[in-house]
N, C-alpha and C positions, 0 to 999 in steps of 0.2 A: 607672538612673544609669550613666553611662559609667565603666568602670573603667580606671584607668591601668595600664600594663604593670608587671610586677614589676621589682624592681631589677635582676635578671639580664637581663631583656629590654632595659631602658633602656641598660645598659652594654655590650650586644653590638654590635659594629660592623655597620653596614648591609651586607647581603649575606652575612652569616655563615651557613653552612649548618647548623651544629649548635652552639649556644652551650654545651652541656654538654661538648663535646670540643674544646678549643682547638687551633688549628693547630699549636702547638708540640709537642703530644703526638703528633699524626699524623706530623710530621716525625721525631720521635724513633723511632717504631715502624718507619718506613721505613728509617732509618739502621741500626737494630739488625738488621733483616731482611737488609739488604745485607751487613752485616758477617758475619752467620752464614753466608750463602751463600759469601762470599769465603773465610772460614776453612775451610769444608768442602772447598772446592777446594784451598786452600793446603796443608792437612795431607796431602792425598793426592798433590798435585804434588810436594811436598818429598820424600817417601819414594820415590815412583816415580822422581824425578830422581836420588836417591842410587843406586837400583838401576841406572838407566841409565848413570850415570857409572862405576859399578863394572865394567860390561862394555863399556867402550870406546865408550860413547855409541851403541850399536847395539842396537835392540830385539830383533833376530833372535838376538843372542848371549845374551840373558837365558835362563837355564835354565827349563824349563817348571814345575818344582816351586816355584822361587822366585817366579815370576810368579803362579802359582796361589795360593800362600800370601798374597801381597800383596793380590790381588783379593778373596780370601775374607775377609781380616781388615779390609779397607777400610771396609765399612759399620759394623762394630762400633767400629772406632777413630774414625771420623768422629763418631759419636754421642757416644762417650766424651769426645773432645776438645772438642766443643761444650759439653758439660756442665761440663768442667773450666774452660773459658774463662769460662763464665757464673758459676761459683762464685768465680772470681778477679776478678770485676767488670769484665771486659774489654768488656762490653756496656752498662755503666752509667756509664762515665767520659765527661767532656766533653773530647774529644781535642784541641780547639783550644787548651786550656790545659794540655796534657799536660806533665809534668815528670818528674823522676827517680822520684817516687813511682809514677806510672803505669808507667814502664819496669820498676820492680821487680816489679809485678804481672804484667807480660808474661813476665818471666824465671821467676817462680814457676810460672806456668801452663805454660810451655814445658818446665820440668823435670818436672812431674807428668805431662804428656802423653808425654814421652820415656820415663818409667818405664812408663806404660801400654803404649806401643808395644813396648818391649823385652820386658816380662814377658808381655804378651798374645799376641803373634805367636809367641814362642818356646814358650810353654806349650800353645797351642791347635793350632799347626801345625808349625813347624820352626824351627831356628836359622838366622838369616839372616847374610849376611856382615857383618863388623865395620864396614866402610865404610858399609853400609846404615844402621846405627844412628847412626854418628857424623855422616855428611854429612846424613842426613835430619833429625836434630834441629837441626843448625845452620841448614839452609835453612828449616826450619819457623819457627824463632825470627825469622830475618831477615824472612821474608814477613809474619808476623803483626805484628811491630813496625813494619815499614815502612808497612803500610797505615794504621796509626794515626798515626804521627808525620809521615807525609807531609802529613796534614791540617794539622797545626800549622805545618809548614814552608811550605806553600802560603799559609796565612793571614799568616805573617810576611812573605813576599815581596809579597803584595798590600798589606799595611800599608806596607811600604817604598815601593812604587810610589805609593800614595796620598799619602804624606808627602814624596815626592821633590820636589814642587813647592813645599813649604814651606821657607823659608830656615832653615838649621840654624846653630846657634852652635857654633863649634869650641872644645872644652873641654880644658883640662889638669886632670887629676886628681892631687892630691897625697896620697899614701898608698896603698900597695899591700897593705895589710892586709885584715882581714875587712870593716871598714867601707867601705873603698874598693871592694872587690869588690861589695858590695851596692849601692853607688851606681852602679857601672858597669852592673850588670844592670838596675837600676831605670830608667836613662836609655834602655835599649833596649826595655823592655817597656811603659813608660808611654805611653799614647796622647796625653797632653797635653803631653809634654815634647819639644821640638824641639832637643835638644842632642846633639852627637856627640863622644864622648871620643876625642881624637886621640893622646894620649900620657899616660903616668903617670910621676910623679916619686916616688922613695922613696930614703931615705938608706942603705938596706941594699944594699951592693954586690953581694951574692949574687943579687939580683933584676935587676940591670942587664942590658940587652940580651936580656931574656927577655919572654915574652908572657903576658898574662892576658886570656882570652877574645878573643884576637886583637889586643890593644892592647899596644904596646911600652912596657916600663919603660925610659924614655930616660935616666935618670941620677938624681943626687941634687940637693939644693937649690942647689948651685953652678951647675947647668945650667938653672935655671928661666928666666932671661932669654934664654939662647941658644935654648931650645926654644920659647919664646913666639914668637920671630921665625921659627924654622924651620917650625913648624906653623901659623903665622898664627892664634894663639889669641885668642879673644874673651872667654872666661870661664875662671876658675880655681876649681875646687872643692877645698876643703881638708878632707880626711876623715881626720884624725889625732887621734881623741878621747883616746887614751891618752898623747899626747906631753907632755913636760915644758913648763911655761909658757915657759921661756927659748927652747926650740926652736920652739915655736909662734910666739912673738913675732918671732924672727929670720926665720922662713919668711914670716910675714905682711908683715914689713917689706920683704923682697925682692919679694914679689908686688905690694906697693903701689907699687913703682917702675915697674911696667908700667901700661899704660892699660886693662888687662883688668878686667872686673867680677868682684868677689871674692865667693864664697859659702863659708860656714864651717859645718861640723857642730859645734854648740856644745860637746859633751862626751860623757863616757862614759854619762851618763844615757840619752841617745837610743839609744846602742848597746845598752845592757843591756835597755832596754824594747822593743827591736825597732823603734824609730822612725827607722831609717836609710833615708832615701829622698831623692830630689831635693827634694821639698817640705819636708823637714825642714831643709834647708840654709838658713842665715840670712845676710843681708848682714853682712860684716865691719864691726864698729863700732869707734869709737875706743877703747873700753874693752879690746878685744882686743889693742891695740897698747901698753898700759901696761906690760906685762912683769911682771905678778905675778898670783898666783891671786886670784880674787874673795874678798873677806873674808867669812867666814861666822862668825856669832856664835851661840853657844848661847843660846837664848831662855829656858831653864828658870829661871835665876836672875832674869832680867828679869821674867818672868811672875809669879813669887812676890813680887817687890818692888812690882809695880804692880797686881796683881789685887786688886779690892775697894777701891781707893783713889780719892779725889777728886783729879783731876790737872788742872792748868791749863797751857796752852801759850800764851805770849805770842808775837805774830807768827805765830799758828797758820795763817795763810793763805799764808805765803811758801813758798819751795822747801824749806827745812829744816823749818820749822814744820809744814807740811802733811804731810810724810813722818813727822815725829814723831807727829802725830795718827793717821796710818794704823797705825803699828806699836804705838802705845799702845792703840788701839781693839781690836787683836787680842789684847791681854793681859787683857781683861775688867775694865776699871776700874769702880768704882762710879759715877763720873760723870766726863765729860771736858768741860772748858771751853776753848773756842777764843776767844782774845782777840786782836783785830786792829783796826787803824785803817782798813784798806781793806775796804770792805763786799763788793766783788766777790770777792776772794780768800776771805774768810770764808764767803761764800755757796756757792762752788764746793766747798770741802772739806766743808762741812756737808751738802750734797746727796749728795756721794759717800759719806760715812760713813753717812748715814741709809739709803741704798739697800743698802749692803753689810752694815751691822750694825743691823738694824731694832730690836733689843732694847737698844741702847746708850742710856744716859741722856746725851744730848749737848746742850750749851748753847753757842751761838755768840753772842758779845757784841762789840759795837763800842766801841772806846775807845782812848785813847792812854796809853802808859806815862809820858808827861809829866804827865798829869792826876791829881794826888794824890787829889782827892775821888772821882773815878771808881774809882781803884784801891782806895781804902778801902771804897767801896760794894760792889765785886765781892768782895773778900776777906772782908769782913764777912758777906756774905750766903751765899757758897758754901763758905767755909773750906777751900780746897784744901790737901791734905796734901803734895803734890809739885808743884813749879813748874819748868817748863823755859822758860827765858827766851831766846827766839830773836828777839825784836823788836829791830831795829837798822837804821841806815843803813849800807850796806856798799860803795857805789860810790865808789872812791877819787877819781877826777877830780871828781865832783860835790861830794864833801865838801871837797875842796881849795878849791872856790869858795864853799862855805858852811860854814866851820868852826864857827860858833856852833851851827848846826843839828846837826852831828855830835856836839858836846858835849852839847847839850840832850837829844837823843834817846838816844844811846848811854850816856854816863856818868851824867848826872843821871837819865835814865829808868831805868837799872839800879838806881841807888841808891833811887829811890822805890819801885820794884817790890819790891826786896829788903826795904826797910823795912816795907812793907805786909805782905809775906809773914811776916816775923818777928813783926809786931805781932799778927797774927791766927792764930798757931799753926801755920804751915807747918813741916813736919818736914824737908824737903829742897828745896834751891834749886839748880838746875843752870844755869849760864850757858854759852851757846854762844858760844865765842870764836873767834879766828882766829890763824893764824901771822903775820899782818901786825902783831900786837901785839908781836912780838919786834923789838927795835931799830927802832922804826918811823921811817920817813922821810915819812909822810903823816899828816894829822890823823885820818883814819879809823882807822888802826892805833893811833895814840896814844890815841884815845878808847876803843878796845877794851882797851888796856892799863889804862886808868883803870877800866874795868869789872872787870877781874881784881883790881885793887887794892881796889876797893870790896868785892868778895866776901871778900877776905882780911881786910879791916878788920872786916866784920861777924863773921867767924868768931872773930877775936881778942877782940873785945868781948864776944861771947857766952861764950867760954871763960873770960874774966876776970870774968864776971858784972858787966860795966860797960855794959849796954845802955842805961842812962839817959844815958850820955855820947854816944850817937849822935844827932847833930842830925837832926831830921825833914826839913829841907830842903823844907818844904812852902810856901814863899813864892816869889814871882816865877814862879809857874806859871800855866798856863791855867786850872786848876781850884783856886783857893786854898781852903784849909780847914785847920782845926786838926789837929794830929797826934793819932792814937788813943792811948789810954792803954795803956801796956805793962804786961803782967803777967809776973812772973818765970817762971811756969810755961810761958809761951808762948815764951820766948826760949831754945829748945833746938834750933833748926834747924841743919842741916848745909849750909853754903854751899860749893859747889865750882864750878870752871870746867873746860870741855873745849875744848882748842885743836886745830884742824886747818886744813888748807889749802884749796885751791880745790876746788869740787865740780862735777863734770861735769854739764852740763845744767841747772844752777840758773839762776834768773833773773839775767840780766846777765853770765853766765859767757862765756868766750871761745868755746866750741864753738858755741853757737847763733848767735853773731855771725858766725863763719866760715862756717857753713852758709848763713846768709842772704846773705852776700856772694857765695858760690859760686853760689847759685841765681839771683842777679842777673847772673851772668857776670863777676864780679870788679870791681875788684881786691880781693884779700884783704890787709888791713892788719895788719902785725905791728910792734910798737913797736921791737923790737931783735932782730937775728939770734941773739944769745946769751942772751936772757932765758929763764929756766927757772922752773917752778912744780911744786909737788906737787899731785897730783890723786887724787880718789876719787869714787865715785858717791854720789848722794844716799842710797840705802838703806844703803850701807856706812857712811857718816858717821853717820847717825842710829842705826843699830844699835850702833855703838861709843859714841855719846853716851849711849844708854840703859844700856849695860853699865857705862860709867864711873860713871854715877849710882848704880849698885848698890854700887860699891866705896866710896862717899863716907864719910869720917869727919870732914870739915870742913876747909876752907882749902886743899885741894889744887888744883893746876892739872894736869889730865890732858892728856897729849900723845899723839895718835894716830899710830901708825906708818902712813905713807902710801906706803911703798916708795921707789923712786928718783925723783928729780925728772925732769920731762919738758921738753925744749926746745919752746917754743911754736912756733918756726919749723918744726921737724920735725912737730909736731902739725898745723899748717896745711897742710903739703905732703901729709901722709898723708890728710887730709880731702879735699883736692883730688883725689888719686889714687883714693880710695874712691868719689868721685862720678863717676869715669870721665873725668877731665880730666888734662892734663899741666901741672904747675906751671911757671910762667914761659913757657909756650907757649900753652896754651888759657886759663889763668887767671893773671893777673899777681899777683905778691906785692910789696907796697910796704912799706918800712920807714919808719915815721913818727917814730921817736925816742921815748925814754922820756917818759911824761907826768909832770906835776908830782907829786912824792911817790912815784913808782914806782921799785922796786928791780929790779936784774937778777936777783936770786935771793931767795927767802924762807928764813927760818930758823925752826926749831922751838923753839929754846931761846936764851935770853940767856947770855952768858958766865958770869954768876954762878949760873945754874941748873944743876943736875945731874939725872940721871934715876934714878929708883928703879923697880924692877920691880913689877908687879902680878900677879894671877892669870892675866891674859891677856898673851900675848907681843906683842899689838898695841897695848896700852895701857900707858903709862908715866906716872910722876908727876914733874913738874918741881919741884925744891926751891924753895920761895918765896924771893924776894929780900927781905931784911929792909928795912923802912922804918918811920919813926915814924908810927904810926897817928894820934895826936892832931894832929900837924902836917899830915898828909895831909887829915884831915877839916876842919881849919881852912881850908886852902887850897882845898878842894873847895867850901866855901861861897862863897869869893871867886870861884872859877871859875864857879859857877852864876850869881852876880850879874852877872859880866861877859858871860856867854853870853846871858842874858835881856835885857841892855842892848844886845845885838848889837854889842859892841865887839870886833871881830875881832883887833886887835893885842893887846889885853889878854888876850883868851881864849887866844891861841896862846902868849903869854908865860907865863901861869900853867900851861898844859899842859906847857910845856918845863920848868918848875920841878918839877912833880909827877912827870913821867916823864923821869928823867935820860938814859935811852937814846934819847929822841926826838931825831932828827937832821933837823929840817926844812930844806928847801932854801930858797934865797932866794925870797921871796914877793913877787909883784907884784899889788897890788890893782887891780881893774878896775871894781868897782861904784862908782857915785856915792854919796857920803855927804854929809850936810848940811855945808856950808861947804867942801867939797873938790870942785874941778872934775874933769872926766873926765881932763884932761891931767895934773893933779897926782896923781890916783889912779893913773894909769898909771905915773908915775915913782916913786911911793912904794915903798920896799923895807923890809922888816922883817927884821932880822938877829937871830936868837935863838941863845943859847949852847947 
């Protein structure tokens, strides 16, 4: 039988002479031998040169006894020096990567060899002139070090020649500290980076007009724009991980006024872990321009509150709902129930969580918060202990055109979900609300204010032990069915609401819209140049929602601190600059005017509400506005009937009665209704007090 070659034979390249001795080993031995021969010559040339210099550079003037002592000691010293160099690893270093560490080894070897020369020749032969010892040791160190570091220098020159044909980006580095110096060195030694740092910016005036590794510190933040033009900068690297948030925001805002590509070293974590390199630089995002520290929430209390519980998230496939599911899953719940009307969203978050948490008891259910019978079925079967109600219609312009749908889904849907939660023993019900519920000028905000009032009504009835007075509101729905029997022991739930503003990156938010418009070449549409909004990221908002839920004692409206409001116009312009374009030059900005129901600014509190502190400085409690619960519930039944009859005028009229702070604009109906022509509908105006 023919035998196949061994694994070693199969992997030896064709034509290899000896597979057991790779070519790399042969090369290393040759290099070591050459270095030994060079060092043997260098140590003798150094000290002979010192003797030659001592006697006016004339060999004939060297005394015979000095020359005899040098020649007699030379073989002994050569052998000793080679042994010293070997012990100091001068023949085992890879000199093409030589650095200060290798230089230190050369210095140590030179000092030991100098001691050997001084003691040896003096003890064995005679005392030599002082200049012999001094000049000889210096020349020896220079010659030994030069041979090794010339290799590195030659490789750097060759690398520069090889990359000279590759187009380089001209870079401004902001930050002349330790992180900036590491970035500067990384750009020079990285074989895959084709960036050249042309100048450095730092706010410390003591560093101005001085050089770091040959690069000028050109000035402070006020000179950024000037130096961008002077040095024809293409990219700006921001390496100030320890800077205050306000300083970082101001510097990034100045940089965003240029057309340069921005890269940012995210923070001290990368610096402390040694991850400071060009590859660690990230594109500057809109979040970096918000002007506040990222909100960090201690998860200990949240973990204790959610661990081992059966938890349900309505609207669990949406932007807020899906992030709620992610953070809840990390807390180790006994069971997590995702409830959503949109199957694609529910499927995506279900697959994501199953992959990340294979041991999680996860249930994804399709259903509507309008469907009373489905809600009763789900609550009756799974008995969730904690419910996060994130299901809602939230698009302001769409809801202005469909006010009945806003009421049915938001207000009535919240009532039915809360009623089912109370009926089947839920212990905590957290409503995700919005700052648009404060003094609303649109039906979406008004419907969310109704949601908050529903939650407060449930809390009052439960505390007054009058849960039997809560109407089930299970008629006029898509899933009609009788109300469940209430048991007094079950009516102990805590109902709270959490109110916050716009969420960056959520479905339908302004940032993805701007990014899409920019990718298409513009124009970018802004409703008004002075419009402002509060912003936070999805994880920040959800973390605070979870934390607020742990503080719940019933009936509160928690208000999240979202920092300072941001002008949408400035946000759009920064996004354009971050994308490498110039606002109003490369990408046009068009002001379209405020949409129906849209306000110039959002408020976090109504005039009648006041703030109370909580354990967290980022979470406050809005004092509830008093209202007659029984009257509210009576009118809520009328509202539901009008909404399910699709009577828009009556629906808006009742909403205005229920929410006194609702200030609807003049409304023009456009949809055709029975008995009303398109022209008549277009002329019909509804004025509400």
